[in-house]
N, C-alpha and C positions, 0 to 999 in steps of 0.2 A: 544472657546468662551471666550471673555474678560469680567470678572465680576468685578465690582467695588462696594464695600460695604462702605457706608458712616456711620461712627460711630464705635468706638472701645469699646462699652460697652459689657455686657455679650452676647447680641444677635448677634452683629456684629462679635465678636470673636468666638463664637460657630459656626456660619455659616462658617467663614473662616477655622476653624479647620475641620469641617465635609467635606468640599470640598477638602481641602488639603489631608485629609486621603484617599480620593478616587481619588487622582491624578488630581484634577481640580484646577488650580491656581486661586487665587483671590487677589485683592489688597484692603486693608482697609485704608480709608482716615479719619483721626481723627483730629478734631480742636485743641485738647490739644497739647501743644508744646512737651510734653514728658509724660511717664507714671506717673511721680511724679509731674506733673504741678499743680494738685489740689487734695485735699482729696477726697477719693472715697465714704465717708459716712460710715454708720454703717454696719449692718449685714443683711443677707438674710437667711430665712429658705427654703431650697430647698426640693421640694416635690418629692416623688418617681415616680409619673406618669408624671412629667414634667421636672423640673430642674435637678433632679438626673438622670433621664432617658437620658436627653441630654448629661450630662457629661459622662455617661456610654457608650452611643452609639458613642460618639466622641472619645472613647478610653482613657478617662481620669478618669475612675472610681476609680482607686487606688490613683491617685493624689488628687482627691476630698476627699476621705476618710482620707488622711493624713492631711488635713486642716479643716475637719469638726469637730464640737464640739457638740456631742450628749447632753452634759449637758446643752447646750444652749436652749434645749427644755423645761426646767423648766419655769414655769410662775406663777406669783403671781398677784392677782387682789385685790385691796382694794377700799372701798368707800372713798369719799373725806374727811371724818372725821377720816379715819384711820382704820375702821373696815375691817378685813381680810375676803374676800368673797370666794376666790379660792386660794389654795396654792398647786400647782402640781409639784412634783419632778419626773423628768423623770428617768426611769430605762434604758434609752438608746434604747428603743424599739418603740418610737413614730414615727420613720421613717422620721422626718423632722428636721434634725440637722441644727444648725446655722453655717454660714461661714462668715467670714469678707469679705466685697466686695474687699478690696485690695488684699487679699490672692487669691480670686477667679480670679481676673484679672491677677495676676502674673502667676498662673498656666496656664491660657489660652494663655497668651502671650508667655510663655516659650515653648508651644507646637507648635508654628508656625515658619516657616522658617524665618531667618533674612531678614528684609526688607519688610515683608508682610504688616506691619502697617506703613503708611506714616504719621508721626507726623507733627503737625502745619499746616494742610491743611483743613481749613474751606471752605466748598463749598459755592461759591458765585453766580455761574450761570451755566446753562446747555444749550448747543446748540444741536439741532437736525442736524444730518449729512445726506447727500443724500442717503447713503447706509443703513439707518435705525439705525445706531449706534448713540451714543451721545458723545459729548465732554464736559467734566467737567472742570470748572475753579475754582481755589482755591485762598485763600487769600494770599498765599506766592508767587503768580505769576505762579505757575505750572499749567499744564493742563494734562488731561488724557482722552483717548477714551475708550469706553466700549460698549459691546453688551447688557449687562444686568446691570442695576443700582439698587441697593438694599438700600433703606432708612432704616437704623437702628439707626437713629440719634435723637430719643427721641421725647419729647412732642412738641418741636418747630421745627420739622423736616423741612429742606430745600428741601427735596425731595417730601414731601407730596403734595405741590401745583402743581406738575406735574400731579397729579391724581385726586385731589378733592379740592374744596374750603373750606372744613370743617376745622375749627380751634378749638383749645381747649377753653372750657368755664369753668366758675367757678363751682366748685362742692358745693359751699356754705360752705366751710370750709377752715381753714388756719392751717399752721404748723409752729411752732417756734422752731428752733434748738438752744438749750441753750449751746451746747458744751459738754464737758466731765468732769466727776468727776474722780479724780486720783484713781488708784488702791490702795486699802487699806484704803481709806477715810471712817471714821465711818458712814457718811451720806449715803454711797452707800450700806450699809449692808441690807437695806430694799429691795433691788433689787434681791438679791440672785444670782444664777449662770446664769440665763437666762433673761427673759423679765418680766417687771413690768408695771402694769397700775393702776393708781388711777383715778377713774371715779366719775364725779359729775358735776352738774350745766352746763351741755352741754359742758364739757371740759374733756380732758384726759391728765394727766401727765404720760409720758412714760419714762421708763429707760431700757436700754439694755446693758447687760454685753458683752464686746468684748474680743478678744483673749488675749490681754495683761492685762486684769483685770480691765481696766478702764470702766466707764459706760457712754454711751451716753444718754443725757437727752433732752426731747422735750415736747412741749405742743401742742395738737391739740384742735381746738375749732371751733364752728360754727360762721360764719361771713356772713354778707350781701355781695353779689357780688359787687366788686368795692369799698368796704369800705376802703381799704388801709391796710397796714401791719405794722402799728406802734401800739405797745401794751405796757401797764404798767403791767409787770409780777406780781409784788407784789399786785397790785389791782385785777388782774384776780384771784388770789389765796387767797384773804382775807377770813379768817375763815376756811381755809383748815387745815388738820392735820399738826402739827409741824414736824413730820417725813417726810412728803411729801415736805413741803416748805424747809426743811433743804437740801433735795436732790437737789432741784432747785437752792438754794442759793450757793451750793457747786460747781455747774457747772462752768467751766472756761470761757465759752463764747468766743467772744461776741455773743449776741443773734442775729440770722438771721431769719427773718420771710418771708413766702411766701404764697400766696393764692394757694390752691390746685386746679388744673385744670383737666378736663376730656374731652375726645372726646365722641360724641354721641354713645351710645351703639349700636353695630351691624353696625357700619359704613362700607359702601361698596363704590366701585368706579368701573367704567367700566375697565375691565382688559385690560391693555395696553402693547403690546409687548415691552420688553426691560426695564421695570421699575416696581418695586413693593416695598412694605413696610413690615416691621416686628416690633414686640415689641411695645413700646409706640408710635412710629410713626404711627402705624396702629390702636391701640386700647388702648390708654391711659385711665387707670381706677383708681378708688379709691385705695389708697395705704394700703391694708389690707393683703398683703402677696402673691398675685397672679401675679402681674405685671411682675416681673423679671422671675418668673417661666414660664409664658406663652410666654414671649419673647424668652427664651432659647429653648422652645419647637417649637416655630415658626422657629427658626434658624435650628434646627435639621430637621424638616419636609420639609422646603424649600430645604435644602441641599440634602436630600435624593431624593426629587422629581426631582431635576435637574440631579442628578447622574443617576437616573433610566430612564430618557428620554433625553439623550444628543442631539438627533437630533430634538427635539421638545421643546425647552425651553419655548416658549410662551404657549404651552399647559400645560407644567409642572407648570408654574407660575399660570395660570388661575385655574387649579385644586387645587393647594395649597391655593390660596386666598379664594376660596369657602369653603374649609375645615377649614381654619383658622377662618373665620367669624363665621361659624357654631359652632366651638369649643369655641371661646372666648366671643361671645355675652352673653350667659347665665352666664358665669363667671363674666363678667363686671357688669351685672345686680345684681348678688349676692354680688359682692364687694360693690356696691353702697348701697345695703340694709344693709350690715354689717357696713359701715361707718355711716349710719343713726342711727343704733343701738348704736354704740359707743358714739355718740354725742346726744342721746336722753335724755330727763329729767329722764327717767327710766333706764338709761344705766346700773347702778349697778345691778338692779334686772334682767334685760334682759340678761346681760353677765353671771351672775351667773347661770341662767337657761341653757344658751347655753353651758357652759363648764361642767355643770352637766351631760348633755346628750351626749357630744361630747368630744372625746379625742384630737381633732385637736385644733390648736391655730393659730390665725392670726399672721402673721409675719410682716416684714417690707419691 
């Protein structure tokens, strides 16, 4: 069976690794020109029942532990005036260590045979072939035939339209990436070793310590759908604690803003032999720590389903899709609720109560 995976993010690479480990070849087609073509973003907190399980069952448990940062589980929450509400220092037992996205991608890429990932291949069109296979066409002029096409290509998946007309819609919030604060900068001391949130006025200033000591800084805020993504950061934070605004001002920038989009919770489609979706392509949800974890678990479970039923890939995919939707729908609904809580007028009080009764922490 010829398997083509579109997208070399965590989901696509975990799926390729699981299949490879069981002797099933697959090709990964990635639009980026190379692994270093663009920054991979900040950190992920991998959960034991999902992301960490996927790495372990992909045979990469030791490699993951070598790049994981248990101290990244520290988290500090303050009100927008600077009052400390929660200050949790991890003892390394919280089970959700942080890992830099670039490090995770490197480990996954290094685990695959040379040539598995085909760089610079943005999917442009798909043709149905008479024998039930599909022919994929790419931006570099190349083409490839496959018996199973897996869309692991994110929010604006080019594979998704083969299965459903559903498109991402506004979540009612936006995210501004302000860049990083250099390691050792005094303004970054407020963040500590892990994650930091300053909450108030339906906004969140976030800080996240990375492996090199630098701190990624961002702002989340509630917006009207279609409002646009041009913001005056100084105006947004007028009257906020000087320690918080100092962190924002120290970020290297340039500021990049985007509206946060989601797919309908519990999205389904008629199971179609030869094509399926995983990760954000299937269940794009509010970014409160579950998206990448569920994507990696999708990849593990799809890979194992295909390995277990080599003579019935259509049945394996149909069963996987039903189980994926049942698993991710309540998680997506809870993620939406958490996002609402973070951006509510009462966010400081709500999040203090949440962390008082729960040892878990939303990640990125």
